[in-house]
N, CA, C and O atoms as a printed pandas DataFrame, in Angstrom:
     atom_number atom_name residue_name chain_id  residue_number  x_coord  y_coord  z_coord
0              1         N          MET        A               1    0.578   -1.027    0.118
1              2        CA          MET        A               1    0.036   -0.246   -0.034
2              3         C          MET        A               1    0.856    1.153    0.085
3              4         O          MET        A               1    1.979    0.948    0.547
4              5         N          LYS        A               2    0.620    2.407   -0.184
5              6        CA          LYS        A               2    1.016    3.530   -0.407
6              7         C          LYS        A               2    1.134    4.342    0.715
7              8         O          LYS        A               2   -0.002    4.762    0.937
8              9         N          ILE        A               3    1.913    4.786    1.543
9             10        CA          ILE        A               3    2.017    5.481    2.668
10            11         C          ILE        A               3    2.259    7.281    2.351
11            12         O          ILE        A               3    3.414    7.696    2.256
12            13         N          GLU        A               4    1.622    7.799    2.273
13            14        CA          GLU        A               4    1.939    9.902    2.137
14            15         C          GLU        A               4    1.961   10.091    3.644
15            16         O          GLU        A               4    1.070    9.652    4.371
16            17         N          ILE        A               5    3.345   10.972    4.215
17            18        CA          ILE        A               5    3.355   11.698    5.437
18            19         C          ILE        A               5    3.745   13.257    5.033
19            20         O          ILE        A               5    4.841   13.590    4.580
20            21         N          VAL        A               6    2.801   14.010    5.247
21            22        CA          VAL        A               6    2.931   15.390    5.101
22            23         C          VAL        A               6    3.015   15.811    6.263
23            24         O          VAL        A               6    2.760   15.099    7.234
24            25         N          THR        A               7    3.551   17.581    6.383
25            26        CA          THR        A               7    3.486   18.345    7.663
26            27         C          THR        A               7    2.916   19.792    6.827
27            28         O          THR        A               7    2.698   19.783    5.616
28            29         N          PRO        A               8    2.773   20.694    7.472
29            30        CA          PRO        A               8    2.443   21.897    6.930
30            31         C          PRO        A               8    3.397   22.361    6.138
31            32         O          PRO        A               8    3.059   23.109    5.220
32            33         N          TYR        A               9    4.552   22.079    6.288
33            34        CA          TYR        A               9    5.831   22.566    5.375
34            35         C          TYR        A               9    6.519   21.719    4.537
35            36         O          TYR        A               9    7.393   22.205    3.819
36            37         N          GLN        A              10    6.273   20.480    4.496
37            38        CA          GLN        A              10    6.788   19.513    3.795
38            39         C          GLN        A              10    5.965   18.024    3.399
39            40         O          GLN        A              10    5.411   17.359    4.275
40            41         N          ASN        A              11    5.981   17.574    1.786
41            42        CA          ASN        A              11    6.134   16.449    1.954
42            43         C          ASN        A              11    7.125   15.563    2.493
43            44         O          ASN        A              11    8.222   15.591    1.936
44            45         N          LEU        A              12    6.979   14.833    3.397
45            46        CA          LEU        A              12    8.030   13.630    3.941
46            47         C          LEU        A              12    8.501   12.714    3.731
47            48         O          LEU        A              12    9.646   12.466    4.109
48            49         N          VAL        A              13    7.729   11.856    3.015
49            50        CA          VAL        A              13    7.413   10.486    3.018
50            51         C          VAL        A              13    6.480   10.368    1.747
51            52         O          VAL        A              13    5.424   10.989    1.621
52            53         N          SER        A              14    6.959    9.571    0.911
53            54        CA          SER        A              14    5.884    9.076   -0.048
54            55         C          SER        A              14    6.651    7.751   -0.757
55            56         O          SER        A              14    7.580    7.798   -1.564
56            57         N          ASP        A              15    6.063    6.701   -0.279
57            58        CA          ASP        A              15    6.569    5.385    0.042
58            59         C          ASP        A              15    5.799    4.334    0.087
59            60         O          ASP        A              15    4.647    4.597    0.430
60            61         N          GLU        A              16    6.048    3.097   -0.164
61            62        CA          GLU        A              16    5.326    1.617    0.002
62            63         C          GLU        A              16    5.500    1.077    1.415
63            64         O          GLU        A              16    6.582    0.761    1.911
64            65         N          ALA        A              17    4.234    1.003    2.044
65            66        CA          ALA        A              17    4.566   -0.089    3.170
66            67         C          ALA        A              17    3.738   -1.368    3.219
67            68         O          ALA        A              17    2.588   -1.363    2.782
68            69         N          GLU        A              18    4.281   -2.448    3.731
69            70        CA          GLU        A              18    3.537   -3.495    4.407
70            71         C          GLU        A              18    2.465   -3.333    5.314
71            72         O          GLU        A              18    1.394   -3.917    5.145
72            73         N          GLU        A              19    2.670   -2.627    6.202
73            74        CA          GLU        A              19    1.938   -2.234    7.263
74            75         C          GLU        A              19    2.400   -0.812    7.889
75            76         O          GLU        A              19    3.508   -0.294    7.747
76            77         N          VAL        A              20    1.310   -0.305    8.607
77            78        CA          VAL        A              20    1.563    0.797    9.201
78            79         C          VAL        A              20    1.131    1.255   10.750
79            80         O          VAL        A              20   -0.063    1.187   11.044
80            81         N          TYR        A              21    2.020    1.684   11.660
81            82        CA          TYR        A              21    1.084    1.747   13.036
82            83         C          TYR        A              21    1.405    2.936   13.324
83            84         O          TYR        A              21    2.382    3.531   12.868
84            85         N          ALA        A              22    0.300    3.527   14.398
85            86        CA          ALA        A              22    0.510    4.760   14.992
86            87         C          ALA        A              22   -0.173    4.884   15.986
87            88         O          ALA        A              22   -0.867    3.920   16.309
88            89         N          GLN        A              23   -0.205    6.100   16.793
89            90        CA          GLN        A              23   -0.703    5.979   18.399
90            91         C          GLN        A              23   -1.718    6.806   17.916
91            92         O          GLN        A              23   -1.379    7.801   17.276
92            93         N          GLY        A              24   -3.377    6.485   18.182
93            94        CA          GLY        A              24   -4.429    7.206   17.976
94            95         C          GLY        A              24   -5.042    7.356   19.637
95            96         O          GLY        A              24   -4.334    7.018   20.586
96            97         N          PRO        A              25   -6.523    7.938   19.835
97            98        CA          PRO        A              25   -7.004    8.571   21.184
98            99         C          PRO        A              25   -6.940    6.852   21.858
99           100         O          PRO        A              25   -6.407    6.727   22.961
100          101         N          LYS        A              26   -7.382    5.847   21.297
101          102        CA          LYS        A              26   -7.467    4.493   21.873
102          103         C          LYS        A              26   -6.348    3.855   22.133
103          104         O          LYS        A              26   -6.441    2.880   22.878
104          105         N          GLY        A              27   -5.359    4.132   21.737
105          106        CA          GLY        A              27   -3.973    3.431   21.708
106          107         C          GLY        A              27   -3.544    3.203   20.590
107          108         O          GLY        A              27   -4.057    3.718   19.597
108          109         N          GLU        A              28   -2.254    2.175   20.513
109          110        CA          GLU        A              28   -1.821    1.853   19.187
110          111         C          GLU        A              28   -2.364    1.482   18.411
111          112         O          GLU        A              28   -3.244    0.784   18.914
112          113         N          PHE        A              29   -2.477    1.479   16.944
113          114        CA          PHE        A              29   -3.214    0.760   15.795
114          115         C          PHE        A              29   -2.259    0.064   14.814
115          116         O          PHE        A              29   -1.054    0.279   14.682
116          117         N          GLY        A              30   -2.965   -0.739   14.208
117          118        CA          GLY        A              30   -1.966   -0.914   12.907
118          119         C          GLY        A              30   -3.026   -0.991   11.537
119          120         O          GLY        A              30   -4.251   -1.106   11.568
120          121         N          VAL        A              31   -2.461   -0.926   10.775
121          122        CA          VAL        A              31   -2.830   -0.621    9.419
122          123         C          VAL        A              31   -2.281   -1.919    8.422
123          124         O          VAL        A              31   -1.066   -2.086    8.311
124          125         N          LEU        A              32   -3.256   -2.837    7.696
125          126        CA          LEU        A              32   -2.791   -3.679    6.637
126          127         C          LEU        A              32   -3.498   -3.308    5.466
127          128         O          LEU        A              32   -4.483   -2.570    5.476
128          129         N          PRO        A              33   -2.883   -3.934    4.235
129          130        CA          PRO        A              33   -3.241   -3.590    2.818
130          131         C          PRO        A              33   -4.427   -4.237    2.906
131          132         O          PRO        A              33   -4.525   -5.349    3.426
132          133         N          GLY        A              34   -5.580   -3.476    2.318
133          134        CA          GLY        A              34   -7.068   -3.868    2.354
134          135         C          GLY        A              34   -8.126   -3.204    3.438
135          136         O          GLY        A              34   -9.356   -3.173    3.393
136          137         N          TYR        A              35   -7.287   -2.729    4.344
137          138        CA          TYR        A              35   -7.921   -1.629    5.487
138          139         C          TYR        A              35   -9.092   -1.243    4.577
139          140         O          TYR        A              35   -9.084   -0.919    3.390
140          141         N          ALA        A              36  -10.400   -1.398    5.708
141          142        CA          ALA        A              36  -11.314   -0.430    5.608
142          143         C          ALA        A              36  -10.832    0.891    5.528
143          144         O          ALA        A              36   -9.749    1.247    5.993
144          145         N          HIS        A              37  -11.929    1.890    4.719
145          146        CA          HIS        A              37  -11.806    3.316    5.037
146          147         C          HIS        A              37  -11.992    3.701    6.704
147          148         O          HIS        A              37  -12.815    3.210    7.477
148          149         N          TYR        A              38  -11.013    4.682    6.980
149          150        CA          TYR        A              38  -10.652    4.739    8.115
150          151         C          TYR        A              38  -10.201    6.186    8.306
151          152         O          TYR        A              38   -9.274    6.552    7.584
152          153         N          VAL        A              39  -10.782    7.175    9.279
153          154        CA          VAL        A              39   -9.943    8.385    9.614
154          155         C          VAL        A              39  -10.109    8.759   11.080
155          156         O          VAL        A              39  -11.113    8.914   11.776
156          157         N          THR        A              40   -9.010    8.841   11.289
157          158        CA          THR        A              40   -8.402    9.056   13.105
158          159         C          THR        A              40   -7.541   10.152   13.472
159          160         O          THR        A              40   -6.466   10.371   12.915
160          161         N          PRO        A              41   -8.052   10.886   14.477
161          162        CA          PRO        A              41   -6.682   12.015   14.775
162          163         C          PRO        A              41   -5.815   10.928   15.394
163          164         O          PRO        A              41   -6.121    9.777   15.705
164          165         N          LEU        A              42   -4.495   11.669   15.510
165          166        CA          LEU        A              42   -3.123   10.974   15.938
166          167         C          LEU        A              42   -2.497   11.431   17.444
167          168         O          LEU        A              42   -2.024   12.562   17.560
168          169         N          CYS        A              43   -2.510   10.863   18.141
169          170        CA          CYS        A              43   -1.619   11.361   19.412
170          171         C          CYS        A              43   -0.272   11.444   19.512
171          172         O          CYS        A              43    0.420   11.063   18.569
172          173         N          VAL        A              44    0.252   11.913   20.574
173          174        CA          VAL        A              44    1.773   12.008   20.865
174          175         C          VAL        A              44    1.981   10.619   20.492
175          176         O          VAL        A              44    1.048    9.842   20.695
176          177         N          GLY        A              45    3.061   10.181   19.977
177          178        CA          GLY        A              45    3.580    8.595   20.073
178          179         C          GLY        A              45    4.331    8.429   18.828
179          180         O          GLY        A              45    4.622    9.462   18.226
180          181         N          ARG        A              46    4.747    7.141   18.271
181          182        CA          ARG        A              46    5.561    6.364   17.483
182          183         C          ARG        A              46    4.422    6.018   16.326
183          184         O          ARG        A              46    3.349    5.424   16.437
184          185         N          LEU        A              47    4.975    6.534   15.334
185          186        CA          LEU        A              47    4.238    6.095   14.193
186          187         C          LEU        A              47    5.214    5.541   12.894
187          188         O          LEU        A              47    5.827    6.337   12.184
188          189         N          PHE        A              48    5.260    4.205   12.712
189          190        CA          PHE        A              48    6.074    3.511   12.147
190          191         C          PHE        A              48    5.867    2.409   10.892
191          192         O          PHE        A              48    5.260    1.422   11.307
192          193         N          TYR        A              49    6.157    2.334    9.703
193          194        CA          TYR        A              49    5.731    1.427    8.737
194          195         C          TYR        A              49    6.909    0.458    8.463
195          196         O          TYR        A              49    8.058    0.672    8.848
196          197         N          THR        A              50    6.512   -0.628    7.759
197          198        CA          THR        A              50    7.514   -1.455    7.165
198          199         C          THR        A              50    7.488   -1.556    5.946
199          200         O          THR        A              50    6.424   -1.608    5.329
200          201         N          LYS        A              51    8.552   -1.597    5.427
201          202        CA          LYS        A              51    9.400   -1.738    3.934
202          203         C          LYS        A              51   10.162   -2.854    3.458
203          204         O          LYS        A              51   11.347   -2.552    3.316
204          205         N          GLN        A              52    9.824   -4.327    3.092
205          206        CA          GLN        A              52   10.827   -5.067    3.013
206          207         C          GLN        A              52   11.399   -5.672    4.244
207          208         O          GLN        A              52   12.510   -6.189    4.361
208          209         N          GLY        A              53   10.201   -5.486    5.408
209          210        CA          GLY        A              53   10.734   -6.155    6.462
210          211         C          GLY        A              53   11.454   -5.028    7.354
211          212         O          GLY        A              53   11.408   -5.268    8.561
212          213         N          LYS        A              54   12.036   -3.979    7.025
213          214        CA          LYS        A              54   12.579   -2.916    7.621
214          215         C          LYS        A              54   11.684   -1.858    7.827
215          216         O          LYS        A              54   10.885   -1.385    7.019
216          217         N          ARG        A              55   11.990   -1.390    9.502
217          218        CA          ARG        A              55   10.824   -0.429   10.162
218          219         C          ARG        A              55   11.695    0.919    9.944
219          220         O          ARG        A              55   12.910    1.066   10.082
220          221         N          VAL        A              56   10.414    2.134    9.448
221          222        CA          VAL        A              56   10.892    3.256    9.250
222          223         C          VAL        A              56   10.188    4.184   10.152
223          224         O          VAL        A              56    8.994    4.474   10.066
224          225         N          SER        A              57   10.897    4.557   10.888
225          226        CA          SER        A              57   10.071    4.982   12.233
226          227         C          SER        A              57   10.245    6.543   12.538
227          228         O          SER        A              57   11.211    7.254   12.265
228          229         N          PHE        A              58    9.270    6.820   13.059
229          230        CA          PHE        A              58    9.205    8.631   13.784
230          231         C          PHE        A              58    8.639    8.888   14.929
231          232         O          PHE        A              58    8.110    7.967   15.551
232          233         N          VAL        A              59    8.642   10.045   15.369
233          234        CA          VAL        A              59    7.828   10.484   16.520
234          235         C          VAL        A              59    7.043   11.636   15.997
235          236         O          VAL        A              59    7.486   12.622   15.409
236          237         N          ILE        A              60    5.694   11.334   16.330
237          238        CA          ILE        A              60    4.633   12.365   15.702
238          239         C          ILE        A              60    3.893   12.803   16.924
239          240         O          ILE        A              60    3.722   12.061   17.892
240          241         N          ASP        A              61    3.374   14.271   16.833
241          242        CA          ASP        A              61    2.792   14.852   17.832
242          243         C          ASP        A              61    1.631   15.568   17.147
243          244         O          ASP        A              61    1.713   16.670   16.604
244          245         N          GLY        A              62    0.456   14.750   17.247
245          246        CA          GLY        A              62   -0.895   15.447   16.420
246          247         C          GLY        A              62   -0.883   15.096   14.908
247          248         O          GLY        A              62    0.050   14.901   14.129
248          249         N          GLY        A              63   -2.088   15.082   14.771
249          250        CA          GLY        A              63   -2.321   15.319   13.049
250          251         C          GLY        A              63   -3.533   14.126   12.829
251          252         O          GLY        A              63   -3.964   13.483   13.786
252          253         N          LEU        A              64   -3.903   13.973   11.758
253          254        CA          LEU        A              64   -4.571   12.891   11.128
254          255         C          LEU        A              64   -4.433   11.950   10.495
255          256         O          LEU        A              64   -3.441   12.039    9.772
256          257         N          MET        A              65   -5.076   10.851   10.384
257          258        CA          MET        A              65   -4.750    9.706    9.274
258          259         C          MET        A              65   -5.719    9.181    8.708
259          260         O          MET        A              65   -6.682    8.860    9.404
260          261         N          GLU        A              66   -5.738    8.951    7.321
261          262        CA          GLU        A              66   -6.712    8.544    6.937
262          263         C          GLU        A              66   -6.236    6.864    5.795
263          264         O          GLU        A              66   -5.097    6.613    5.400
264          265         N          VAL        A              67   -6.891    6.414    5.654
265          266        CA          VAL        A              67   -6.865    4.837    5.098
266          267         C          VAL        A              67   -7.908    4.936    4.176
267          268         O          VAL        A              67   -9.057    5.199    4.531
268          269         N          PHE        A              68   -7.536    4.713    2.834
269          270        CA          PHE        A              68   -8.625    4.668    2.162
270          271         C          PHE        A              68   -7.900    4.118    0.690
271          272         O          PHE        A              68   -6.911    4.600    0.138
272          273         N          HIS        A              69   -8.540    3.217    0.354
273          274        CA          HIS        A              69   -8.023    2.372   -1.080
274          275         C          HIS        A              69   -6.308    2.011   -0.946
275          276         O          HIS        A              69   -5.273    2.416   -1.475
276          277         N          ASP        A              70   -6.590    1.278   -0.192
277          278        CA          ASP        A              70   -4.858    0.886    0.038
278          279         C          ASP        A              70   -3.634    2.064    0.093
279          280         O          ASP        A              70   -2.433    1.922   -0.134
280          281         N          ARG        A              71   -4.330    3.183    0.449
281          282        CA          ARG        A              71   -3.533    4.381    0.488
282          283         C          ARG        A              71   -3.423    5.031    2.217
283          284         O          ARG        A              71   -4.484    5.057    2.842
284          285         N          VAL        A              72   -2.407    5.429    2.777
285          286        CA          VAL        A              72   -2.345    5.479    4.135
286          287         C          VAL        A              72   -2.209    7.224    4.055
287          288         O          VAL        A              72   -1.129    7.491    3.528
288          289         N          THR        A              73   -2.778    8.148    4.323
289          290        CA          THR        A              73   -2.201    9.280    4.226
290          291         C          THR        A              73   -1.984    9.796    5.789
291          292         O          THR        A              73   -2.690    9.347    6.693
292          293         N          VAL        A              74   -1.039   10.691    6.004
293          294        CA          VAL        A              74   -0.882   11.107    7.602
294          295         C          VAL        A              74   -0.319   12.766    7.375
295          296         O          VAL        A              74    0.674   13.255    6.837
296          297         N          LEU        A              75   -1.359   13.246    7.997
297          298        CA          LEU        A              75   -0.909   14.776    8.095
298          299         C          LEU        A              75   -0.651   14.923    8.958
299          300         O          LEU        A              75   -1.525   14.781    9.814
300          301         N          ALA        A              76    0.839   15.345    9.428
301          302        CA          ALA        A              76    1.296   15.697   10.933
302          303         C          ALA        A              76    1.532   16.798   11.235
303          304         O          ALA        A              76    2.121   17.529   10.438
304          305         N          ASP        A              77    1.023   17.380   12.858
305          306        CA          ASP        A              77    1.294   18.478   12.839
306          307         C          ASP        A              77    3.008   18.581   13.532
307          308         O          ASP        A              77    3.707   19.583   13.379
308          309         N          GLN        A              78    3.349   17.645   14.104
309          310        CA          GLN        A              78    5.155   17.733   14.028
310          311         C          GLN        A              78    5.269   16.230   14.133
311          312         O          GLN        A              78    4.539   15.473   14.771
312          313         N          ILE        A              79    6.447   15.903   13.299
313          314        CA          ILE        A              79    7.157   14.931   13.211
314          315         C          ILE        A              79    8.857   14.623   13.159
315          316         O          ILE        A              79    9.621   15.213   12.396
316          317         N          GLU        A              80    9.263   13.579   14.133
317          318        CA          GLU        A              80   10.705   13.651   13.794
318          319         C          GLU        A              80   11.008   12.098   13.622
319          320         O          GLU        A              80   10.471   11.157   14.206
320          321         N          ARG        A              81   12.035   12.084   12.643
321          322        CA          ARG        A              81   12.737   11.104   12.104
322          323         C          ARG        A              81   13.602   10.573   13.178
323          324         O          ARG        A              81   14.537   11.140   13.744
324          325         N          ALA        A              82   12.969    8.988   13.420
325          326        CA          ALA        A              82   14.524    8.385   14.228
326          327         C          ALA        A              82   15.553    8.347   14.299
327          328         O          ALA        A              82   16.094    7.914   15.317
328          329         N          GLU        A              83   16.339    8.844   13.099
329          330        CA          GLU        A              83   17.822    9.308   12.894
330          331         C          GLU        A              83   17.966   10.257   13.534
331          332         O          GLU        A              83   19.080   10.310   14.055
332          333         N          ASN        A              84   17.333   11.054   13.741
333          334        CA          ASN        A              84   17.690   12.604   14.621
334          335         C          ASN        A              84   17.326   12.858   15.802
335          336         O          ASN        A              84   17.223   14.030   16.162
336          337         N          ILE        A              85   17.039   11.745   16.707
337          338        CA          ILE        A              85   16.463   11.751   17.785
338          339         C          ILE        A              85   17.882   10.913   18.650
339          340         O          ILE        A              85   18.323    9.782   18.448
340          341         N          ASP        A              86   18.328   11.937   19.618
341          342        CA          ASP        A              86   19.121   11.748   20.586
342          343         C          ASP        A              86   18.704   11.067   21.740
343          344         O          ASP        A              86   18.071   11.849   22.448
344          345         N          ALA        A              87   18.820    9.447   22.458
345          346        CA          ALA        A              87   18.531    8.946   23.131
346          347         C          ALA        A              87   19.073    9.173   24.594
347          348         O          ALA        A              87   18.654    8.733   25.665
348          349         N          ALA        A              88   19.889    9.808   24.371
349          350        CA          ALA        A              88   20.714   10.521   25.995
350          351         C          ALA        A              88   20.067   11.773   26.365
351          352         O          ALA        A              88   19.904   12.057   27.552
352          353         N          GLN        A              89   19.706   12.503   25.466
353          354        CA          GLN        A              89   18.935   13.886   25.770
354          355         C          GLN        A              89   17.618   13.287   26.262
355          356         O          GLN        A              89   17.361   13.265   27.465
356          357         N          ALA        A              90   16.618   12.707   25.161
357          358        CA          ALA        A              90   15.232   12.158   25.512
358          359         C          ALA        A              90   15.367   11.792   27.218
359          360         O          ALA        A              90   14.612   12.358   28.009
360          361         N          LYS        A              91   16.539   10.662   27.755
361          362        CA          LYS        A              91   16.425   10.712   28.701
362          363         C          LYS        A              91   16.824   11.512   30.008
363          364         O          LYS        A              91   16.390   11.356   31.150
364          365         N          ALA        A              92   17.769   12.414   29.536
365          366        CA          ALA        A              92   17.910   13.495   30.312
366          367         C          ALA        A              92   16.435   14.356   30.443
367          368         O          ALA        A              92   15.941   14.711   31.513
368          369         N          GLU        A              93   16.005   14.538   29.432
369          370        CA          GLU        A              93   14.359   15.407   29.601
370          371         C          GLU        A              93   13.559   14.665   30.582
371          372         O          GLU        A              93   13.145   15.211   31.605
372          373         N          ILE        A              94   13.331   13.436   30.298
373          374        CA          ILE        A              94   12.414   12.480   31.221
374          375         C          ILE        A              94   12.658   12.733   32.607
375          376         O          ILE        A              94   11.731   13.064   33.346
376          377         N          GLN        A              95   13.749   12.612   32.990
377          378        CA          GLN        A              95   14.540   12.687   34.350
378          379         C          GLN        A              95   14.296   14.072   34.897
379          380         O          GLN        A              95   14.140   14.115   36.118
380          381         N          LYS        A              96   14.250   14.899   34.419
381          382        CA          LYS        A              96   14.078   16.339   34.477
382          383         C          LYS        A              96   12.213   16.421   34.764
383          384         O          LYS        A              96   11.627   16.700   35.810
384          385         N          ILE        A              97   11.794   16.160   33.776
385          386        CA          ILE        A              97   10.196   16.325   33.896
386          387         C          ILE        A              97    9.991   15.613   35.436
387          388         O          ILE        A              97    9.772   16.178   36.508
388          389         N          ASP        A              98   10.110   14.492   35.207
389          390        CA          ASP        A              98    9.771   13.230   36.663
390          391         C          ASP        A              98   10.104   14.040   37.929
391          392         O          ASP        A              98    9.418   13.900   38.942
392          393         N          HIS        A              99   11.306   15.012   37.875
393          394        CA          HIS        A              99   11.794   15.676   39.059
394          395         C          HIS        A              99   10.837   16.845   39.402
395          396         O          HIS        A              99   10.367   17.102   40.510
396          397         N          GLN        A             100   10.614   17.594   38.072
397          398        CA          GLN        A             100    9.596   18.471   37.961
398          399         C          GLN        A             100    8.254   17.959   38.754
399          400         O          GLN        A             100    7.898   18.397   39.848
400          401         N          LEU        A             101    7.791   17.269   38.235
401          402        CA          LEU        A             101    6.295   16.693   38.422
402          403         C          LEU        A             101    6.263   15.947   39.910
403          404         O          LEU        A             101    5.186   15.836   40.497
404          405         N          ALA        A             102    7.493   15.445   40.488
405          406        CA          ALA        A             102    7.331   14.891   41.756
406          407         C          ALA        A             102    7.681   16.482   42.882
407          408         O          ALA        A             102    7.256   16.369   44.032
408          409         N          HIS        A             103    8.268   17.580   42.598
409          410        CA          HIS        A             103    8.436   18.360   43.260
410          411         C          HIS        A             103    7.536   19.937   43.495
411          412         O          HIS        A             103    7.447   20.751   44.414
412          413         N          ASP        A             104    7.053   19.825   42.316
413          414        CA          ASP        A             104    6.659   21.173   41.943
414          415         C          ASP        A             104    5.390   21.136   42.157
415          416         O          ASP        A             104    4.805   20.080   41.917
416          417         N          SER        A             105    4.683   22.230   42.640
417          418        CA          SER        A             105    3.042   22.337   42.553
418          419         C          SER        A             105    2.573   22.842   41.448
419          420         O          SER        A             105    3.071   23.957   41.287
420          421         N          LEU        A             106    1.723   22.511   40.453
421          422        CA          LEU        A             106    1.754   23.039   39.189
422          423         C          LEU        A             106   -0.007   23.095   39.068
423          424         O          LEU        A             106   -0.796   22.224   39.435
424          425         N          GLU        A             107   -0.213   23.998   38.633
425          426        CA          GLU        A             107   -1.790   24.445   37.873
426          427         C          GLU        A             107   -1.951   23.803   37.109
427          428         O          GLU        A             107   -1.058   23.752   36.263
428          429         N          PRO        A             108   -3.211   22.889   36.917
429          430        CA          PRO        A             108   -3.629   21.853   35.851
430          431         C          PRO        A             108   -3.229   21.996   34.598
431          432         O          PRO        A             108   -2.867   20.986   33.995
432          433         N          GLN        A             109   -3.212   23.140   34.013
433          434        CA          GLN        A             109   -3.195   23.619   32.430
434          435         C          GLN        A             109   -1.561   23.130   32.155
435          436         O          GLN        A             109   -1.172   22.571   31.130
436          437         N          VAL        A             110   -0.713   23.494   33.347
437          438        CA          VAL        A             110    0.920   23.620   33.174
438          439         C          VAL        A             110    1.205   22.045   33.428
439          440         O          VAL        A             110    2.023   21.461   32.718
440          441         N          PHE        A             111    0.521   21.389   34.441
441          442        CA          PHE        A             111    0.295   19.988   34.796
442          443         C          PHE        A             111    0.279   19.019   33.155
443          444         O          PHE        A             111    1.312   18.420   32.854
444          445         N          ASP        A             112   -0.751   18.964   32.358
445          446        CA          ASP        A             112   -0.652   18.733   31.526
446          447         C          ASP        A             112   -0.009   19.186   30.372
447          448         O          ASP        A             112    0.070   18.208   29.629
448          449         N          ALA        A             113    0.352   19.893   29.986
449          450        CA          ALA        A             113    1.417   20.389   29.175
450          451         C          ALA        A             113    2.995   19.590   29.581
451          452         O          ALA        A             113    3.807   19.280   28.710
452          453         N          ILE        A             114    3.155   19.407   30.704
453          454        CA          ILE        A             114    4.420   18.815   31.406
454          455         C          ILE        A             114    4.099   17.651   31.073
455          456         O          ILE        A             114    5.064   17.270   30.412
456          457         N          VAL        A             115    3.090   16.544   31.118
457          458        CA          VAL        A             115    2.758   15.068   31.095
458          459         C          VAL        A             115    2.822   15.080   29.743
459          460         O          VAL        A             115    3.514   14.144   29.342
460          461         N          LYS        A             116    2.238   15.984   28.586
461          462        CA          LYS        A             116    2.613   15.442   27.337
462          463         C          LYS        A             116    3.674   15.821   26.997
463          464         O          LYS        A             116    4.043   14.926   26.237
464          465         N          GLN        A             117    4.618   16.716   27.044
465          466        CA          GLN        A             117    6.006   16.630   27.127
466          467         C          GLN        A             117    6.433   15.251   27.397
467          468         O          GLN        A             117    6.764   14.525   26.459
468          469         N          ARG        A             118    6.448   14.888   28.463
469          470        CA          ARG        A             118    7.117   13.390   29.075
470          471         C          ARG        A             118    6.812   12.494   28.062
471          472         O          ARG        A             118    7.654   11.711   27.621
472          473         N          ASP        A             119    5.381   12.564   27.558
473          474        CA          ASP        A             119    5.007   11.597   26.833
474          475         C          ASP        A             119    5.508   11.731   25.587
475          476         O          ASP        A             119    5.388   10.715   24.903
476          477         N          ARG        A             120    6.132   12.833   24.967
477          478        CA          ARG        A             120    7.061   12.595   23.802
478          479         C          ARG        A             120    7.890   12.544   24.089
479          480         O          ARG        A             120    8.348   11.793   23.228
480          481         N          GLU        A             121    8.691   12.756   24.736
481          482        CA          GLU        A             121    9.976   12.176   24.999
482          483         C          GLU        A             121   10.416   10.698   25.308
483          484         O          GLU        A             121   11.485   10.151   25.038
484          485         N          MET        A             122    9.396   10.240   25.895
485          486        CA          MET        A             122    9.087    8.582   25.872
486          487         C          MET        A             122    9.123    8.043   24.587
487          488         O          MET        A             122    9.949    7.141   24.449
488          489         N          ALA        A             123    8.648    8.255   23.885
489          490        CA          ALA        A             123    7.732    8.137   22.366
490          491         C          ALA        A             123    9.443    8.205   21.673
491          492         O          ALA        A             123    9.909    7.295   20.989
492          493         N          ARG        A             124   10.329    9.713   22.098
493          494        CA          ARG        A             124   11.365    9.409   21.329
494          495         C          ARG        A             124   12.486    8.700   21.783
495          496         O          ARG        A             124   13.518    8.593   21.122
496          497         N          LEU        A             125   12.291    8.162   23.011
497          498        CA          LEU        A             125   13.210    7.328   23.590
498          499         C          LEU        A             125   12.669    5.982   22.898
499          500         O          LEU        A             125   13.637    5.430   22.375
500          501         N          GLN        A             126   11.597    5.310   22.714
501          502        CA          GLN        A             126   11.160    4.071   21.899
502          503         C          GLN        A             126   11.722    4.530   20.687
503          504         O          GLN        A             126   12.743    3.963   20.297
504          505         N          VAL        A             127   11.154    5.627   19.896
505          506        CA          VAL        A             127   11.746    5.686   18.581
506          507         C          VAL        A             127   13.686    5.549   18.330
507          508         O          VAL        A             127   14.296    5.094   17.362
508          509         N          ALA        A             128   14.099    6.013   19.341
509          510        CA          ALA        A             128   15.560    6.131   19.129
510          511         C          ALA        A             128   15.975    4.328   19.189
511          512         O          ALA        A             128   17.046    3.987   18.688
512          513         N          GLY        A             129   15.050    3.251   19.830
513          514        CA          GLY        A             129   15.784    2.378   19.875
514          515         C          GLY        A             129   15.251    1.364   18.818
515          516         O          GLY        A             129   15.589    0.183   18.740
516          517         N          ASP        A             130   14.246    2.102   17.912
517          518        CA          ASP        A             130   14.169    1.562   16.270
518          519         C          ASP        A             130   15.058    1.692   15.730
519          520         O          ASP        A             130   15.113    0.928   14.766
520          521         N          LYS        A             131   16.139    2.513   15.872
521          522        CA          LYS        A             131   17.513    2.764   14.844
522          523         C          LYS        A             131   18.258    1.880   14.745
523          524         O          LYS        A             131   18.973    1.724   13.754
524          525         N          HIS        A             132   18.244    0.959   15.960
525          526        CA          HIS        A             132   19.506   -0.554   15.853
526          527         C          HIS        A             132   18.819   -1.689   14.861
527          528         O          HIS        A             132   19.410   -2.742   14.626
């Protein structure tokens, strides 16, 4: 099936995929060829597809996915390729965020933003492991 990944600034990927996995509001889900028409928002998390048994991974932060006629279109708000992720930096950010969550009294909106940032860093760490 065909996969297209675009951001507001660029067409990032136009490729063939055997399967696609992403993070939606109800958790991680997979798409295989012949999948029914489907549209869903995407959440902070890992997005990857396989091509000839090789995994191509990204961290996505919001957007939409549409599956239609063996074509997967991802409209990403923000996306980062696995090869651009520094695992040590992601670990350091998670430790910093955990310390802040444990020791600071935060307003609900600030707390939600920090938890979302932690989710993003956890996804970055997970995707950094996909590089190997």
